N, C-alpha and C positions, 0 to 999 in steps of 0.2 A: 502493498499500500504506499502511497505517494505522501508528503507533506502536504495535506492540505491547512490552508490558511483563510479560508471563507467559507461559511452555512452550505456557498451553494458545492463547492468541491463535496462538501459530508452528504448532501441531498444525492449527489452522482454517483458516489459512493454505495448509501444505505437504499438508494430509492423515495421516492415519493409521496408511498402509500401512507395513509394517512387513517386510522379508522376513528369514525363518528357516530354520537348519536344526539338524540334531538333534546331539549329541554324537558320535553315528556316522559322521558325513558325511565322505566323503572329503576332505582339503583341495582335492583337484583340481575336486572336484563345488561343493564350494564357491565357486571363485575362478569356475568358468565361472557358475555363476546369477549372482557380481558382476559380470561381466565382462558379464552379459546385460543387468542392469538399469544399468549401470553406477555404481555404488556402489563403495564403500571397506569397508565392513563388514558382516553378520550379527550379527544375536542367534541366540545357541545355547541353542534351547529344549529343555528335557524335563519329563516332565507338566504342562506348561503353564505354564512357570515358567520366565526368563529363568535360565541357570545361566552364562553366559561370551558373553563376544565374541569375533568372529574379523574379526579388518583382515587390509590389504595388510602391513601394520607386520609382524603376526605372522609373516603369509608369506615375508616378507622374512629377519625374523629371527632364525627357530626353524625352518623348513625348508631354503630355499635356504643360505643360512649354513651351519646345521647338517650341512650336505649330507644331507639326507634328500628322498627321493620325495614327492611330492603326491598321487601314486597310491595310496600303501602306509601312510600315516597318516591317524590322523582327529584331526579339527578339537579331541575330545577332549584330544588330546595337545598344543597349541600355542595353545589358548585364552587369551582371560584372562580370571583367576577374583579376584577376587569379583567379580561385574558392580556396576558403581558404577549406581545410578539416580537420578531425579529423579520426584517429582510434578507436576501439572500445573499448581497453583498457584503454583508456583515462580518466582524471578522471571529474568530473562534474567542479570541481575548474578549468581544465585548461582550459576548453570550453568555461567556463565564462570569463575567461582572453579573452581568443580571440578573443570570442565575443564584450565584452567591447572595448578592444584596437584597434580591427579593424573597431570598430561600423559595424557590421553585424547582422543580427539575426536568422542567416541562417546556418546548417555545414552540410556539405555532411559527411557521415561517409564512410571510405573507409577499407575494407579489404582484404589486399594483393593489388589484381588491379582491385578490385570487389567494387562496390557500394553494401555498405547491409543496409543501412537507412539516416535518414536523422534528426537531432535536432534541435529544433527550442528553443528562448530565452523562451518560453513558458513551455517550456518542460524540460527548468532548472528553471522556479520560480517554477511550481509543485512538483519538486525535492526538492525545498530550503521548500515549504513550508507544505509537506511530511514529513522532517527530522524533520522538527522544532516542528511538533506533537507528534510524535515520543519521540521526547527526553523531552517533559512538559509531557508527558503519565509515563516513567520512573522514571523521577523526583518524578511526583504525588504518585505514588507506591511506590518510598525511601519513601517520607516524611510519607505517610500513614502506613509505615511497611510490605509493601506487595512485598519489594523487593525478589529474590532469597535467600535462606542460602549460 
């Protein structure tokens, strides 16, 4: 994997598929979708626009710990709003900063008025590991005299 500097590059690597639910989706059904696809969050969409995020954290804190039933409550009642988003040209550093300071783990990627993907903290960690591996490899080649003339 090559070193990626923008969110656009991450989306090229991972793809742009984003699972979404409507605000009226029952929490139980959203959790089932998330479990089926082994993901930790979904974007809540209404009229073609993201209006919230729903994550396992929301379920734990706003449903279970509050004694509510996941079958009886709609996602709109526990989703995170407003939706923080980024655009494809933003840097990895900018996105990591947004995630860190806003304490979110997922950011929809919006290009114009269209959602073109979703990036997670896991995507950021994967990028960092790859970038570090690339740097180590380049330094090893330099030390061994295998660098380009």
